[in-house]
N, C-alpha and C positions, 0 to 999 in steps of 0.2 A: 103728867102725862105717862100715858101707861100705857104699856107695850102689852101689842095684843097679834094673835099667832095672824100669817099669811091667810089671805082666802084667794082660794085657783076659780076664775070666771069663767075663763076660757082656755081651751089645750088643743095640740095643736100632732098629728102623729107624725112622721117622717121619715120616710120610707127610701132607703137605697133604689137606683134602678132595678141593681138586681133579681131584687124581690117582683118588680114587676113588668119586666120585659120579655117577658112572653104576650102580655097583653099587651103592651105597645107594636102601634101598627110601622113593618118596616120602613114607610118614607115618615117615618111621625119627624123632625126636626129637634136631637140634640140639642141646638144652642138657644136661646133665646135671641127673636128676632123683634124690632117693634118695640124696644124693652122700657122708652118712657112711655108710651101707648099703652102700652098691656097695666104698669105699674101707676098710672091716673087710676083707668080703669078700676085696678081694683080696692086704691084708695075711697074711690067715691062711693065702689060697693060698698066700702067696710063704713065708711062716714055714715050711711042711708042705712043700712043693720043698726047703727047703735042709736040712732036715732028710732029705729023703732022699736030697740026696746028702752026708751028709755031714760036713754042715757044722750049725755052732752058731747058731742063729741068735738075735739080740735085737735086739726092736722099740723104734726110738729115738721117744725125743720127741714127738710130735703137730705143737711148732713146730717140729722139727729142718729147718735149712732142706738140702735136695737127699737125703734119700733117706727112708725108713720104716722097712728091716731094713737090719741090718751082720750080717751074717757072717763066723767064720772056721772053716778046718778045723776038726777036733778035732785037740789037741798043740798047735796053735799059740795063739800071744797075740796080744793085736789088732794087730799090729805087722807080721804076718806069719811073724815068727820062730820057728823050733820051738825 
């Protein structure tokens, strides 16, 4: 077994509301509504995007801590090896 450096393939930028508050309409809801439907649409979009990138996505269990979709490139096992 050989240790390999981590490979970053995706990134996200999270901003506090105070940074963008001037751009948020005054009537915008501050709390999520219809969260199950929105979550489902988000997971479906991620699955489609992963397929489009040539990866094999697998939806994770609802109570999986950390992420909703695990994806690997076609021809790779889940550890990232070929």
